Each structure stands twice: as C-alpha cells, then as structure tokens.
C-alpha positions, 0 to 999 in steps of 0.5 A: 610551567612554574614548578613552584606551583606543581602539585604532588601526585598525592595532592592531585588524588586528594583534589580529584576525590574532593571534586568528584564528591562535590560534583556528586553532591551538587548533582543530587541537589540539582536533581532534587530542585527540579520540578516533578514530571507530570503525566502530560510529559511522561505519558503512560505505558499500556499493553506495551505501548506508550501514549501521551495525553493531548497537550494542544489546545482545541484550535490545533490538530491533536498529535497522534500516538507515537509509533509502536513497532513490534520488536524485530524478532516478532515481526512477520518475515517476508520473502520478496519474489522478483527484484524488478523496479517496483520491488527495489524502488518501493517495496524493499525501502518501505520496510524501513517504515513498516512496524510489523514485518521485515524482509527475510528472503529474496527470490530472483533469476539474476544472481549478481542482482540477488547478491547485491540486494541481499547485501544491501538489506542484510539478507543471509545467503542461504535465504537467497533463492533462484526460481528453480529452487524456490520451493525450498522456502518450505524448509524456512520457518522464518518466511511467513509471507511470500510477496509475489512481485512478478509479471502478471502472467507469472502470478498464478504459478508462484502463488500456488507454489507459495501456498503449497510450501505452506506460506501466506501470500501477498500478490501484486495487482492485477492478481492474474491475467484472467478471472479463471487463473485468479479463481484457481489462486484463491482455491489453492490458498484455501486448500492450503489454509493460507491467507491470500491478499492482493496488493491494492495499496490505494485501499490503505492510503490515508487520502483515499480512505478519508474520501471513502469515509465521506462517501460512506458517512454521507458527509456531503450527501449522495455521491453522484459521479466520479471522474478518474484519470490514470495516464502515463507514457512509455518509451519507444523501446516499449516492446521490450517491456513485459507489459506490452506482451499479452501473455505476461500482462493480460492487456495494456493500460487497463490491467496496469493503471486503469485498474486503479480507477476501477478498484477505487470506484468499487472501494469508495462506494462498496457497491458493484457495477451493474452496467459498463460502457467502454471504448479502446484504442491502439495506434496502428503500426506502433509495435508497442501496441501490437498486442495490447491497447494504448488507451481505454475509457469506460463508464461504470453505473452502480445500483445507487446510480452513482456513475464513474467515468474512467480513463487510462492511457499509455499515450499521455503525460503522467496524470493520476487525478480523481474528482468526486461530485457529491450533492453538496460538495466536490472533492479534487484529488491530485496524485490520487493513484501515485506512490506519494503526493496525494492531496484532497481539496473540498469545494463547498458552500460556506454561508453565501460564498464558496470555499475551497479547503485542502485537508492536510492528512498525514502521509503514510507509505502505502506499501508499508501500510499494506504489508503491515496489514498483511502481517496483522492478518497473519498474527491474528489469523484474520482474513485480509481486507483485500483478499483474493476474491477482491482480485477475482471480481476485478478480473470479472469486471475487466473482462466485461470492459473488454467485451463492451469495448469490442462490441460497442454495446453496454454490458449488463451485470447481475447485481451483487447484494450488500456492500463490500461483498468481496472484501474482508473485515474493515480496517480501523478508522484513521 
C-alpha cells in the first residue's frame, strides 16, 4: 500500500459519518419514490387472520386463503397411544401440517422406542408413559385429546381409561371388534362428558368430499351404483401380525380395509343400507387365514335403490379404486382410500362427444385434517362429524355382512330415517 494515500483515523471517522448520513438520506429518498402499496398486495387482517383480494382473472382458478394456524400455545394437546407403523409413518408427521393441534405426550410399551420418538418430536420425558402408568395422564392438563392407535381389540380399554381420566378421545377405525364394545365406549365417553370421534379419514379427504357434494347436490342426477375395491397383500410372516389374530382384529380384510368401502358408501349418500349380500373366502391350509378371512365381497342396497358393490382382500396387489355411476356421468377415483395420490375423473357427454375431465383438487393431509377437526370440536365444544355412534353403526353392518356371508342369504335391515343419522354437524364446504 502507498503510505502517501493512507488516511488518518480521524479522516476515516469523518468519511464514515458522511457516508452513513448519505446512505440514510438516499434510502429515505428511494422509499419515498416507491409506489404506495395497494390492498391487493397488502391484504387485510380480520379476526386475527390475513386475507387477500382475488388477483387472478376469471380464466384461472382462484387461490385460497393463506394458512392461519393457531399459535403453538393455543393448539389442542394430543397424547398418541401406541407407536406402531401408523403412528410413526403417518400420524406424528401429520402434526407438521396441522394448524390447531400438537403432540404433547406419548404412550408405548417399548421404552427405547418411546425415548427415541420423544426426542424426535420434542416430547418431555415426564410426558412419556407406559401402558401401566397410562392413567397418570389425568394429572396433565396439557393433554386434552387421547388418540388411540392400538390394535382393535385394545380400543375399548384405552378409550374407557382415557374418558375416566377426563380426556376427549380420537379412536382409530374400526372402533372396536364388535358392536357391543363400541356401544360401551360411547357410553363411557357420554358418562364422562367427553367427545369421542372415530378416525374416518376419508370423510375429511378433499376428493371424496367433492364426490359427496356431487351426490348430495344431484350434479349428475341420481347416483345409481358404486364399485369399491380395497385390496393389498400380506407377507408370508402374516401370522405374526396382530391383524391375523381374531381377538385383536375382530376379523380379516373386512374390518381392516373393507370398512373403507362400507363407510364411504354410507358417507357419500347419507343413507343406511336396508339389504346386504355377501361372500367370503380364506385359503385352506394357509396359517395367515386360520382365524380371519382373506377375501370378502358384499353388496349393499340403500333406500333410494342405490347399490354399492364392495370388494376387499389381503390376496391381491394393492389397489384402492372407486367408481360412481350417475344418471349423466361416471366418476373414476384411483387411490380413493390411499393416504395420498387421490384423483377424480368425470366422464360425461359434451355436446355430441364424450369428455373425460380430471378435477385437480388441492391435496390436504387426511390425518392433519381429521386431527384439526377433533381440535375444533374440543375448542368449540361441538359434536364431531364422525362420532362414536358412526363407528357403532359400521360394526352393526359388518356383523350383518358376516351373517350374510355365513348363511349365503341376504340380510335385511330396518330402515333408518333421514340422512347422516349417526353423524355430527356437517363440515364447512371445501
């Protein structure tokens, strides 16, 4: 460096002061020259939520409102009971997309797994419980909802214990292993004045909800028929899975995956079946199906003479397809019962031709949606859309399906008046 041009310390300070003042003045002048923002870009705040006016022309699909999650401290606290595949692969990750609830406690019979999962989700050690000390949740006011994600045969015990502890309950489907246990669970929660909801995620999934709107609003005329397929395979070590032990499962493919076909048919129409035909099959000498069926097919006839043909199996490659046949259109729904990947295509007449149009519906995590609904019901003290009574009715119908399959004869049921007889208040429109 040429020392002849090295400034003094005093000179540097003077230069810095002049530069800072100059930069500040330039910044103010620049800001003053910007165009004033408009409501289209700034939006507005109402009731703590930000909204924006529509900025797209009519040819484009309008964008929805921005997410409006509750502050973390206001979200409803959930305890997850059972850390199996569903809890770890779907339910706990879904809290990242939930807006009104958060995980605050865990219950497991495997200490090392409990410790690992608690660390991953920031759950305090004092809120990690074994099944033996489960009842201590009564002392923890941060736990408002208990989500029971255990084998079906254990649901009744832990729903009743949760209600006794003063907690609301979200229970995985099927609700129990029989209608009698399901009724006892409803009674326990009613006695404790706690809400009981069954996790029928399909009733919260946007594509299936849109299909329900088409049915209820008569968009394509009367719904004449439905074909519903839910099949998957199980490994040779299937006898080690709780789903193949009747005491824990209550049955085979029917209560596990066929229930989606049954419940969705009821959900779409709001009606209850009046007649059921069924057949079932278990491969002989296959230890996986010594206690439960591999395959079941059943037909439901409803008061409007809508007919649903349903097929469930543990013996066929994964397929979860649904087709609705209306007077003036048909709807194809690949992956209708999957955790993700739902699609909805409408085939109908268009002038003198036939059109096939896929509706592109924004995805929403089904588990986040159902947990947020449960949180809403706790915050507003409102009956859930899929309460315990909805689960009881499915057990009544599954027992009728098994009777029809065993006898080879149709089973007739007493008509149920009205629509959505076993459901709570409807959800807001999508």
